[in-house]
N, C-alpha and C positions, 0 to 999 in steps of 0.2 A: 368573500374573499378567500372561505375556506379557513383552513388551519394556516398557521403563519410561523417563521423562525424569527425572533427578535434579537439583534444585536445589542444586547446589553453594554452600556457605557464601559465597564470593567474589561470587557473584552474587544474594544477598539484597537489596543495595541497590536492585537494580532494582525490587524490590516496595514500595519505600517510598511509591510514587506511588499515588495514589487514582486508580481507573480510571473513575469515574462522577462522579455528585453525591453528596457527603456529606451526609446529614441529621443532626445532631447531636442528642444527647439519650439518652434510654433507655426501654425498654420501650414501651408502647402509645402514648405520645405521639409518639415517633418514627415510627412506623406511620402515626399519623393526618397527619402533616406529609408524609410521602411519598405517601400515599395521593391525595393531590390531584393528583398528576403522573402516577399510574398510567395512567389511562385505560383502555383495553381491549387490553391487550398481546397479541400473537399468542400467546406462551408467557410465563408468569411462572414464573420459576425461583428457588428461594430456596436458598442456600449457608449453612449454618451452624445451630446449635440453637437458640440464642437468638432470632436473626432470624427463624426458622420458627415457632418457638413464639409470638411475640408477633404475627406474621400471622395464624395460625390463631386466635389469642385475640381478633383484631379482626375474625374471621369473613371474612378474605380467605384465598382457598383457592388455593395456587400450583398449578400444573400439574404441576411437579417440586418434590420438596424434598430435598436433600442434607445428611444429618446423620450425626454418628459418636458422640453421647452424650457429647461433651465441649464444654469451652468454655475458650479461653485456656490449652489443653494440660492442662486439669484435669477430672475429671469433672463433667458436668453435674448439675444438682440434679433430685431425683426429679420435681419439678413438671415441668421443662423437658423431660425423657425421656418422662415419660408424655404431655405435652401435644404432643408432634410426631407420636405415635403415634395419626393420624387413621385413622376406619374406612373413609374414602371412597378410601383410598390403596392401589394395588399395591405391594408390599413387594419389593425386591430388595436382595441383600447383595453386596458387593464388597470385596475386599481391598486396601488402598491404605495403604502406610507414610507417615509423617509425610515432608515434603519431598520428595515423588515424586508423578508423574502415572504411574500404570499404564495399560497398554492395556487392562485390564478395566475401569478406570473410565471411560475414553473410550468403550469399548463401551457400557457401563450407560447412560451421559449420551445417547449416540446413539439408542440403542433407546428410552429415554424419551422424548425429543423427538420420535421418530417415532409414538410411541403416542398413542392418542385416550385414555387413562386418565390418572388421576392417578397419579403414580409416587413412591415414597418409597425413595430409594436410601440404604440404610445402608451405610456405611463402616467397615470393621474395620480400625482404624488411625486415620488422619486425613484430614480433607477440606478440608486448607488450602490446597490449590491447585485446588480443584474448579472454583472459578469461571472459571479459564482456557478448559479445553474447553467449558464451557457458554456462555461468550461466542463462542467460535468458531464453535460448532456450531449455535447457536439461530438460527431463521430471522429476517430482518428484521423489526423491529416488535416484538420481543419485549423484556422486561425481565429482567435478571438483579440479585437483589439479594443482597449479602454483608455481614457484620459488620466493623466496624472497631473494634477492642477499645477499650474505656473513651471511645469517642468519636460511635459511632452507626451508622448504616447506610448502605451506599452503593448507590444506584441507577443501574445501568448501562442506557442505552438501545442496543440492538443496531442498529447501522447499518454499512454496508460500511467507512467510516473507522475505526470502533471495532475491527471485525474486522482489518483490516490493522494497526492498532496493536498488539493481541493478538498476532497473527501474527509481528511483527517482534521483539517480546519473546521470545516462545517460540523463534522461531529464534537468538536471541542464546544461548537456555540450551541448545539443541540443539546449536549448534557447538561447545559445550565439553564435549560428552560423548564418550566413547571409543568407544561403539557406534553412531557416526552411520548406517551402513549399515543397522543393524537398525531403525532409525527410520523407514524409508521407508514403512511401512505405515501407522504412527501418522500421520505427516504427511498422507497420502491421507485417512485417516479425519477428522482434524480440519480437512480443507479440503473435505469434503464430496464426496471424489473429483474434486478439482479439480487442475489443474495451476498452476505458478507463475504463469502469464499470466491465469488467473482463467478458462479455458476448460473448460467442463464435460466431464469423460471420461465414460465409460462405468461405470456401477455395475455389477460383477460379479453382484451379488445380482437384478439386474433384465435381465440379459443373456439 
């Protein structure tokens, strides 16, 4: 799994905030509400089994779906599990424990964003924090959708200011880690190989 960022219990209140626009309700009705604001995103990324299921059920095909066969930390229904297994997706698997962002998850999200195919990232563990790397790594003009338990679906428009907001949040989490030095490569990946002043650095894969 490589290096990993751990969300310690004392930092969980940071995640009480909703990072985008909350569309209240449940099921396909919620998807109908938010679909009016989707337009044509650069990339559409869906995080969570129930959100992904209802998107696909409404014939909205995300570029990337991130699922773990669970909802609210319980096994998802058979209907939802089967419903997210769409034939048009290339499937990749990644290990990621609850309350953690692993380097493997970050790599999977980054590779999926660069791909021209529809990608289903299946997380063995939990995808509870997967929206954060998705927001940071998605190109401008993209949309990330994630479920807000018992409330609805959150739509996040990817802008530079939104990326900075999430970067500041992750920086607080990383500053609390005991292995900050080991996380330098993770930061570079999350930043798209940018330094802290926003100046593009050389991507070693393209050098």
